[in-house]
N, C-alpha and C positions, 0 to 999 in steps of 0.2 A: 504494500500500500504506500503510495507516494504522499508527500505532504499536502498536495492539493486534494487528495481523496478525503482527508479529514475535514475539509471545508463544506462538504455536501450537506451534512447534518445541520450546519449553521444556517443554511438557507431557510430551513423550516424553523429552527430554534429562535431566530431573531424576531420574526413577527409573533411567534407563539409566546415568547417572553413578554413582548409588548402587550398582548392580549391579557396575560396573567396579571401584569403590573397594573394595567388600566382598569381591569374589571374588579380587582381585589384591593386596589390602593385606596379607595375611598375618595371623599370630597377634597382631601388635601391636595390631590393631583389635578383638580379641575382647571387650575390656571395654566398648567404646562402639559396636560395630557395629550393634547393634539400635537404638540411638538415631539413628544416621546413616540407616539404612534407613527408619525411621519418619518422620524429619524430611523426607527427600526425597520420600516418598510424600505427606506433608501439603503440601509445597511445590507439588507438581503440582496438588493439590486447590485450593489458594489461587489459583494461576494460572488454573485453570478457572473458579473463582468470579468472578475479575476479568473474564474474557472473557464470562461469562454476564451479569453486570451491564451490561457494555458492549453486549452483543447486545440486551438488553431495551430499551435506549434508542433502538433503531433501528426503522424500519418493517419489517414482516414480509418485504417483498420485498428488503430490503437487509441481511438478517442473515447471509447466507452470506459467510464470509471465506476467503481462500486465502493460502497462503505457498509460494512456489517456492524450493527450496534449490539444486538443481543438476540437470543432465541426467545421468542414469545411463548410458543407452546412446543417444547422439545419432548415428545413422547414417541414410543415405538409406533412406526407406521404413519406418523403424522408430525410434521415439523413446520412451524410457522415462524419465520424470521422477520425481525424488523431490520430490513436492509434497504439501501438506496442504490439506484442505478441512474447514472448521468451519462446519456449518450446524446447524439445530435438532435434527436426528436425531443427528449425531455429538456435539453438545454434551450431549444427554441421557445418552449413554453415557459421556462424559468425566466428568461429575459423579457418575454412579453408580459407575464404576470407581474413580475416585480417592477418592471419599467413603467408600464401603464398604471399599475397599482400605486406606485409612488406618486405619480402625477395626480392621480385622483385623490390621494391623501392630501397633497398640497392644495388642490382645488377646494377640498372640503374645509380647510381652515377658514377660508373666507365665506363659503356657502353656509356653514353651520355656526357662524360666529355668534349668533344670538340665541342658539339653542342651549338651554340649561343642562342638557344631558350630552353635551358634545364629547366629554371624556369617554362615556360609555359607547358612543357611536364609533370613536376611533378604536376602542377595544374590540368591537365587533368587526371593524374593517381588518384589523390585524389578525383576528381569528380566522376570517375568511381567507386571507392570503396564506396563512399557515396550512389550512386544510387543503387549499388548492395546490400548493407546492408539494404537500405529502402525496396527493393524488398522482401527480405527474412524475414524482421521483421514486415512487415505490417500485421495487423489483419483483413484486408478486401481486397477484390479484387480491389476496386477502388484505394486505396492507393498503392497496389501492382502495379497497372497499371502506376502510377506516376513513381515509381522506374524502371519499365520495360522500359518506354520511356526514362528515364534518362540514363539507360545503353546504349540504342540505340544511343542517342546523343553523349555520351562520347566515345563510340566505333568509331563513325564516325570521331570525332576529332582526335582520336589516330591513326586509320588506315591511315588517310590522313595527318598525322602530317608533313611528308616531302612533303610539297605542291609543291616544285619545280619539283617533279617527276610527270609527267602526269599519269603514271601508278598508283601511290599512290592515286591521286585525283579520278581517275576512280574507283579504288577498294573501296574507302570510299563511293562513291555515290552508287555503286552496293550493298554494304552491307546495306546501309541505305534503299534503295528501296526494296530489297528483304525482309528485316525485316518489312517494312511497311505492306506487305501482311500478315505476321503472326500477326502483331499488330491489324489488322482489325479483325482477328479471336478472339483475346482476348476481344476487345471492344464489339463485337457482343455477346460473351459469357456472359459478364457482364450485357448487356441489357437483355438477355434472363433470366438470374438469377433473376434480379429485377422484371421482369414481371411475372415470375413463382413463386418465393418465397417471393417477397416483400422486399428482403434484399440481400446484397452482402457481409455481414460480415461472417467470417469463422465460428464463433460459431453457429449462428442461421442456417446457410445453411448446414454446414458439420456436426455439432453436436460436442459434447465433450464426454469424457468418462462417460458413464452412462446416457447420455442425447442425444437421437437421434435427428438429425437435420431435416430440412424441406425436405431434399432429398427424404425421404421415402414417402412423400405425393405427389410426382410428377409422371407423367406418364413416362414410359420408353422411349417413343418417344422424349419428351422434354429433358430428361436427355441425351439421345444419341446426340441430336443436340448440347447441351451445351458442352458435352465431346469432340465432334469432333471439335468444334471451339477452345476449349482449346488445343487440339492436333495440330491444325493448327498454333496456337501461338507458341507452343513448337517447331514445325518443323522450324520455322523461327529463333528463338534465338539459338537453339541447332544444326542447320545445318543438319537437317534430310531430306531425300527425301520426297517431291520434292523441298524443299527450301534450298538446300545445296550448291548452286552454288557460294555463296559469300565467303565461308570459305577459299578456296585456294588463292583467290586474296587478302584476308586480310593480307597475308604474306608481303605485300608491306610496312606495318608499321614497326617501329623499333622492334627488336627482343623481348625486354621486353613486348611490347604490345601483341605479339604472345603468350608469356607465360601466360600473365594475362588473355587474352580472351579465349585461348584454353585449359587452365588447370583447374583453380579453379573458374572462375567467369561466364562470359557471356554464354558460351555454356552449362553450367550446369543449367542455369535458367529454361530451358524447362523441364528438369528432375524434378527439384524442383516443378514446377507448376503441373505436373502430379501426383507426390506423395502427395503433399499437398491437391490436389483435389481427393484423393483416394476414398472418399465416393461417389462421382459422378460417377467415372469410375466403381466402384464395382457394381453400380446399372444399368450400361449400358454395358452389355457383348458384344454387337456388336462393340461398340467403343473400348473396351479393345482389341478385336481381331484386329482391325485396327492398334492400337498402337503396338502390337507385330509384325505385318507384316511390318510396317514402320521401326521398330528397326532392324528386321532381314535383310530387304533389304539394309538398310543403312550400317550396319556393314560389309556386303560383298562389297557393293559399294565403301565405303571408303578404305577398305583393298586393293581392286583391283587397285584403283587409286594410292595408296601409293606405289605399286610395280613398277610403271613405271616412277616415278618422279626422275630426277637427281638433282633438287633443294632440298637441305636438309630440308629447312623449309616447302616446299610444300609436301614432303614425310611425314613429321611429321603432317601436316595438314590433310592429308588423314587418318593418324592413329587416329587423334582426332575424325574425323567423324565416324570412325569405332568403337572406344571405347565408344563414346556417344551412338552409336547404340546399344551396349550391354546394357547400362543403360536403354535406352528406352524400349528395349525388356523386361528387368526384370520388369520395372515399369508396362508394359502392362499385366504382369502375375498376377497382383493383390496382395493380402496379401502374396502370396507365395514369391513374388520377390521384394516388396518395400524396405525392409531392405537391400537386396543385391545390389539393384540399387544404393542406397546411399553409401553403403560400397565401391563399385567399384568407385563411383564418388570421394570419399575422397582419396583412394589410387592412383587413376589416377591423382588427383591434385598434389600429390607428384612427381610421376615419370615422368609425362608429363611436368610439370613445369621444372623439372631438365633436361629433354631432350632438351627443347627449350632453356633454358639458356646455356646448353652445346653447342648447335648449334650456339648461339650467341657468345660464347667464341671462337669457331672455326673461325667464320667470323671475329671476332675482331683481331685474329692473322693472318688472311689470306687476309687482305685488302678488307674486305666485300665480298669476293668471296663466292657464294652460290652453285656453280656447284660441286657436289661430284666427278665428273670425273676429276677435277683439284685439288683434295686433295691427299690422299695416305700417309701412314706411319706417320701420325700426333701423334701417341701415344708416339713417342720418343721426340717430341717437347712440347707436352702439357700433361704431366702425370696426373695432377689433373683433367683436363677436361676429359681425357680418362677414368680414374677410375670412376668418378661420372657418366659420360654418360653411361659407361658400366653397372653400377648397375641399372640405369634406363632402359636400354635395357633388362637386365635379368628380371626385374620386369614386364615390359609390355608384354613380351612373355610368362610369367607364369612359370618362372624357380622355381622349388620346394623350398619352404621356404621363398621366397620373396613376397612382397605385392600383386602383380598381381596374383600370384598362388592362394592365398586364396580367393580373391574377384571374379575373373573371373570364377574359377571352380564352385563357388556357383551359379553363374548365369546359367551356363550350366546345373548343376543339377536341378535347379528350372525350366528350360525350359523343360527338360525331364519329370519333375514331373507334368507338365500341363496335361499329359496323352493323350491317343489316338493318332490319326494321326497327330494332331496339335502339340503335344509334340515332336513326333519324327522329324517332319520337323523343328521346331524351335531349338531343341537340335542339330540336324545335321548341321543347318546353323551356330550355335554358335561354334561347333567343327571345321567346315571348316574355319571359320573366325580366329580361334586360329592358325591353320596351316599357313594361309596366313600371319598373323601377324608375326610369327616366320620367315617367308621368307623375308618380306620386311624390318624388323628391322635388321636382320642379314646382309642384303644387305647394309643398311646404315652404320652399324659398319665396315664392310669390306672395303667399298669404301672410308670411311673417315679416319680410323685409321690404316689400314693394307696395305700391298703391298709397292711398290716403290712410291716415290714422283712423282706427275704428274703435278705440277703447273708450269706455264709459265709466263714470263713477261707480264704485261698488255700493253695496247695500248701506254702508255707513256714510256714503257721500264722499269717500276718498277717491280721487282720480289718480291713476298711475302717472308717475313722472319718469319715463324711461331714461336710463343712464347706463354708462359703461360700468362693468364690474371691476372690482379691485384687482391689483396685479397678482395676488395669490390665486385668482381664478383665471385671469387672461394668460398668464405665462404658461400653464399647462396646455391651454388651448392652442397657443402658438407652437409649442413643441410638437403636439400631436398633428398640427397642420403640416409641419415639415415632413412627418412620416407619411401623411396622406399624399403628399406630392412626390416624394423621392423614394420611398421604400420599394415600390413595385419595380421601378427601373433598376434600382440597385440589385435586387434579387434576380432579375431577368438577365442582366448584363453578363454575357458569358455563361449563362445557365448556372450561376453561382449557387442559387438555392437548391437546384436540382442536384448538383454534385455534393452539396452539403448533406442533404437528407438521404440520398440514394443508398449509402451503406446500411441504413436502418430500414427504410421503407421499400427499397428496391424500385426499379422503374423499367418500363418497357414501352416502346413506341407502337402505337396502333396504326393501322392502315386506314386513314381517314378518307371518306369519299369526297370531301371538300377540302380545299386548301386553306391555310391559315389566313391568307389574304382575303379569301371569300368570306370567311367568318368575320374578320375585322370589318369589312365593308358592310356586311349585313347588319352587324351590331351597330355601326355608326348610323346607318339608315334608320333603324328602329329607334335609336336614341333620339334622333332628330324628330321622328314622328311622335314619340311619346312626349318629349318636351314641348313640341309644337302644339299638341292637343291641350296640354296643361296651360300653355300661354293663352290660347284662344279662350279657354274657359275662365281663367283667373287673372290674366294679365291685361286683357283688353277691355274688361268691363269691371265695374265695382263688385267686390265680394259682399254678398248679402249678410247682414248681421245674424240672420237665422238660416240654418241650412234648409234648402228646399226638400220637398218630400223625396224626390229622386225615384229612380227605377226600382224594380223589384230586387235586382242584384245589389244596387246601392244600399237599399234598406237592410238587406241580408248582411252585407259587408259591415255596416255600422254595428250590427249585433254579432260580429266575428263569424260570419257565415253560419250562424245558428249553432255554433259548437257547444255553447252552454245549454241550449235547448235540447240538443241531441244527447248530451251527457245526462241531463236531468231525466229525459224520457227513458233512455236505454240503461243508464247505470243507476241513477238514484231510484227512479220508480221500479226499474227492473230488479234492483237489489231489494227494495221494499217487498215486492211481490214474491221474490225468491225466499226472503226471510219469513214472510207469512206462511208460505207453503211448507217450509221446513218446520216451522212451529206447529202447523196443523198436523203434519206427518208425525212429529214427535209426540204430540198430545194424543192423537187418535190411534196411531199404529204402535209406536214404541211404548208409550205410557199405557195405552189401551191393553196391550198384551200383558204387561207387568201387573197393572192394577186389576185386570180381569182375572188373572191367575190367582192373585192374592184374594180377591173377593170370592172366587169359587172355593178355594181351600178354607176360607173363613166360614162360608155357608155349610160346607161339608162337616167341618169340625163342630159347628154349632148343632147340627142335626145329630151327630154321634154323641155329643155331650148330653143330649136329652135322655139317652138310654141309661146314663148313670144318675138315677134319681134318688138313690139312698134308701129305697123301700125293699125289704126282704122278700115280700110277696112278688114283686116285679122280677127280682133275680131268680126266684123259684120257678116262676112261670117260664122265664127265659131258659133255665136249665132243663125244665121238662120239655119245652118245645125243641130244644137242641137234641135231647136224647131221643125224642120221637122221630126226628128227622134222620138221625144216625141209624135207628132200628129199621125204619122204612127203607132206607138206602141199602142196608145189609141184606134184608129179605129180598129186595128187588134184584140185587146182584146174584144171590143164590138161585133164584128162579130162572134167571137168564142162563 
């Protein structure tokens, strides 16, 4: 073990220490708690940067580091270790989580300045970072599961941080419950791995470079079952259909939470799980097909929902759902798309975090107003916010030269390279999603920063006075804007990102029926069409203060395409009917048999007890009768 190997545990320990100090230190830390939390998040980023530089100095085959801390459960036939693995894939996530996470911590100093529970908020942020880092650094699925559950707990605490709002408490509970469904998938997958392979460590199960894992010795049916359970887990954490209903409601938490959950951390955990488990999915083509279908359906689902939202944060939440759908689609393509899924994940971390922080800046200057119909013309009052938000907007719609252009186009190319009818369907869905993205993001830009002002005094008669946010909020937005502009080009130049991840994820070139130039041209045409339609609707005429009734699809999209109605009818009411049926069967069949048997025995014993009445004459008559029966039987037997 080298000296740098010993630093891996410190990546998790730094924010975990911050969480412990801030949550247990009491009110005496209220004045400095936010600085402690931010400093320890930044310390984790610095440690990650040191490990990254050290990793760059090694050959690609020698870049995987490990650190064993202790054996958690060392028993015969079952061994669970607390060990970390740092390779190119986990290093990518470490830098993204700690880098963007530190910027969000810094932003939160200004955003949460007047919140009396700010110290506790930063403690929850540190806890979230520690759990997410544990998830991506674990060298086995059981330890990954600990981080997975830690992320779920921290997200519950952060989404419901403003407990005085019933909507926030409800949203936190909803996110927690929906994620429990996905967590069951991960727990079942781990059980199946152990019964199938006798291990749940990455090395033995998935294999390492030059050393095939145990996956090759399992039947395709078992691998498909494991892969589908892993996909169920990914759907929960990454808000993919059918477990996507919690994401929009999660906007009830403070805006930094939205940036942290929807940009670089929680929603990317499912993508990490699929890519990390690539050897299992590669050996289960049916499961891979399901992954691509889920990704394609979700990218369109989220995009359509984002088109109809007037709440700026919920519009961005629909966008997150759609963009994660692109990543899941790419991950389902196998070695053709793994690298591009992670590449889009990283670029998305920059521009989506910037967009959410920009939305928080707008809310900060507008008395926490979230309805875009009450904005208008804010570019004149918030120039830094407008500029940084605008760069994030251009990046997400795939404007040429910006980060989203490089990463999203690669996914569309990989989808077509899948070949056959499947490739055309997946590629067509990805192209359609790009057009819808240009539409709803242009709509957000126009309704927020252009046109005439539309804000009105609130119920107390206070009229918003838009103003630029403090430097603690604008500096992180500026840094993220640089990533939105330059990250994609940096990764694509000389296929740097591909060569960086290829030793871990593998890569293969598909035979695409369309050229990269054709994909780019088609994407650009659809971008112009989508943005043009949005301009005609929201740029050339005043935005009404009240949303029009709209078409049937618009009304359905405002209600998240009826996902909550579907869940209520199928799951809630279905569960109620199932429960009532089970209770009826229990009462009538199970309890009926038991109680009926008991009643029969009680009745029989009661009748027999009447024979024992205590009268000698009754016993004499009984004896006489019995003797008479015996004599009659004996005579009858002799006669025969």
